[in-house]
C-alpha positions, -999 to 999 in steps of 0.1 A, spaced: 0 0 0 28 24 9 45 19 -24 14 24 -45 -3 53 -28 14 79 -49 5 63 -82 -22 77 -105 -33 47 -127 -61 69 -143 -35 90 -161 -23 75 -194 3 93 -214 36 84 -231 51 117 -219 60 107 -183 77 131 -159 111 116 -165 106 119 -203 95 156 -200 124 166 -177 150 148 -197 138 166 -228 140 199 -209 176 190 -198 185 181 -234 171 215 -245 193 232 -219 225 216 -231 233 239 -260 230 269 -236 254 251 -212 278 245 -240 276 281 -250 283 292 -214 313 268 -213 327 282 -246 324 318 -236 333 316 -199 352 284 -194 358 264 -163 340 286 -138 308 285 -159 307 247 -161 316 244 -124 286 266 -115 262 247 -137 273 212 -126 276 223 -90 241 238 -89 225 208 -107 242 183 -83 234 204 -52 197 207 -62 194 170 -67 212 160 -35 194 186 -13 160 176 -27 167 140 -20 180 147 15 151 171 24 126 146 10 139 119 33 139 142 63 106 159 57 84 131 42 105 100 46 106 94 9 133 109 -14 147 94 -46 123 65 -47 93 88 -50 100 122 -64 134 126 -78 137 100 -105 119 125 -127 151 147 -130 132 178 -121 159 187 -96 187 186 -122 166 207 -146 159 233 -119 196 235 -110 206 241 -146 179 266 -154 190 285 -122 227 284 -129 223 297 -164 207 329 -150 237 337 -129 265 361 -140 298 344 -147 315 362 -117 292 345 -91 310 327 -63 300 291 -55 288 300 -20 263 326 -34 251 301 -60 246 274 -34 226 298 -12 200 301 -39 200 263 -44 193 258 -7 164 283 -7 149 269 -39 151 233 -27 140 236 9 116 265 9 101 263 -26 99 226 -32 97 209 2 72 232 18 47 224 -9 52 186 -10 82 180 -32 86 175 -70 53 179 -89 36 197 -60 54 230 -59 33 260 -70 64 282 -77 92 276 -101 122 267 -79 148 281 -103 129 314 -106 126 319 -68 162 308 -61 175 334 -86 153 361 -70 167 351 -36 203 357 -45 194 388 -64 180 404 -32 206 390 -8 237 395 -29 230 424 -54 268 432 -57 276 396 -67 248 396 -92 265 425 -111 298 407 -116 301 399 -153 330 389 -175 341 396 -211 334 365 -232 364 344 -242 388 365 -221 391 344 -189 385 308 -199 408 293 -171 399 319 -144 382 301 -115 391 327 -88 356 341 -92 342 309 -76 358 320 -43 349 357 -48 384 369 -58 383 377 -96 401 407 -110 384 403 -144 349 413 -133 333 441 -154 298 456 -159 272 441 -181 272 452 -218 250 481 -228 223 465 -251 222 497 -272 258 493 -282 255 457 -294 252 444 -329 223 420 -336 249 393 -345 265 396 -310 231 393 -294 221 363 -315 253 344 -306 256 356 -270 290 372 -276 287 400 -250 290 404 -212 259 390 -197 245 360 -178 259 325 -183 232 310 -205 206 338 -212 225 354 -240 226 332 -271 192 339 -286 197 315 -316 202 285 -293 173 295 -270 149 298 -300 161 266 -316 156 247 -283 121 261 -279 112 247 -313 127 214 -302 106 213 -271 74 222 -290 80 194 -315 86 170 -286 53 182 -270 69 189 -236 60 225 -232 29 246 -235 31 275 -260 2 297 -250 17 316 -221 51 321 -238 36 334 -270 11 357 -252 40 369 -230 63 378 -258 35 393 -280 23 415 -251 59 427 -244 63 437 -281 30 456 -280 39 474 -248 74 482 -259 67 520 -263 61 520 -225 92 498 -219 115 518 -241 111 549 -220 128 530 -192 149 504 -209 160 523 -241 151 560 -239 143 574 -273 144 541 -291 112 526 -305 125 510 -338 122 474 -348 159 470 -340 154 482 -305 125 459 -300 146 429 -312 174 440 -289 151 441 -259 134 408 -265 167 390 -273 190 405 -247 169 413 -216 163 377 -205 126 376 -213 132 351 -242 149 327 -218 121 331 -192 94 325 -219 111 293 -232 123 277 -199 97 289 -174 64 300 -188 58 268 -207 62 247 -176 35 220 -169 36 222 -132 36 259 -123 16 274 -152 -21 272 -161 -30 240 -180 -58 254 -201 -53 274 -234 -70 306 -224 -56 304 -189 -21 303 -204 -28 332 -226 -42 352 -197 -11 343 -176 13 354 -203 -4 387 -208 -5 393 -170 32 384 -166 42 408 -194 21 436 -180 37 432 -145 72 432 -162 64 465 -180 53 481 -147 83 469 -127 110 477 -153 130 507 -141 116 505 -105 136 474 -95 166 456 -109 162 443 -144 163 406 -132 137 413 -106 115 429 -132 117 398 -153 114 371 -126 91 386 -100 61 386 -124 68 349 -131 66 341 -94 34 362 -90 19 344 -120 28 310 -105 9 321 -74 -22 329 -94 -21 299 -118 -47 279 -100 -71 308 -99 -65 317 -136 -71 280 -146 -103 279 -124 -118 310 -140 -109 300 -176 -124 266 -170 -156 282 -155 -159 306 -185 -154 278 -210 -182 257 -193 -206 286 -193 -200 292 -230 -208 256 -238 -240 257 -217 -252 289 -235 -245 274 -269 -264 243 -259 -294 263 -247 -295 282 -280 -296 250 -300 -324 236 -278 -346 267 -282 -344 264 -319 
């Protein structure tokens, strides 16, 4: 009985949790490779360290809190995926202690408080990144010039001399943004890889597209409001492309807003969630740090996903009832 109480025999699908998360991990590998090429050993150390720490902490906390662990929740690779998504949002100058602080918060508070993998209402990687953004703002501004410090690992202990400021998006060429060849976060820069991996996940059927598409579309439509804060005086198509491709919103749309667990499951619920998330980003931009403006709306939308799903389902049912009544009256 104890071994079968978590099973759901009424659910029949070939896309099991391990299959979905392994597909997500495969879709993250090109971004990991890009981070390794541009930032070298320190980048791969952060990615591998965060992924391993997330998995080990989830297993340990699961055994302590619910007496389960790897046998129940963690063979679905969700912990590894969360660790990689989180690590790729860190600047290359992040120390390993700071990175692991976010992992600890994301694993224990976000996942275990809500019942472990598959039960968390918030995206662990998103909340972990917000945690370190608020606790260590100076560390979150430690960037490096790509291809300039491949063997430098001193930043992992907080003693790097090659730390610089992030690149100014307005001074970048489109080619630099598409390839990720500018000072930015580890894996959020290479737009070509992110878009290609989004197509890959869509073809595999392991992400929902309604929220990401609605999110990006709304941001484009609201760009005249965004440009006054992000790119003053710029409203051209080029400036819109630079914002979408370099601000991190593309990465968030692909690797967070299509999530099966923390985003609305219904079509119109996903559309509403994407629009709401984009509107909150537009309001926050310029008032908080750029990363908070991108990630805080994702967390808020996660909180409201159940309500959004409930209302979209209720509206859909009422629409069907009204259509049926019209047909009967005829």
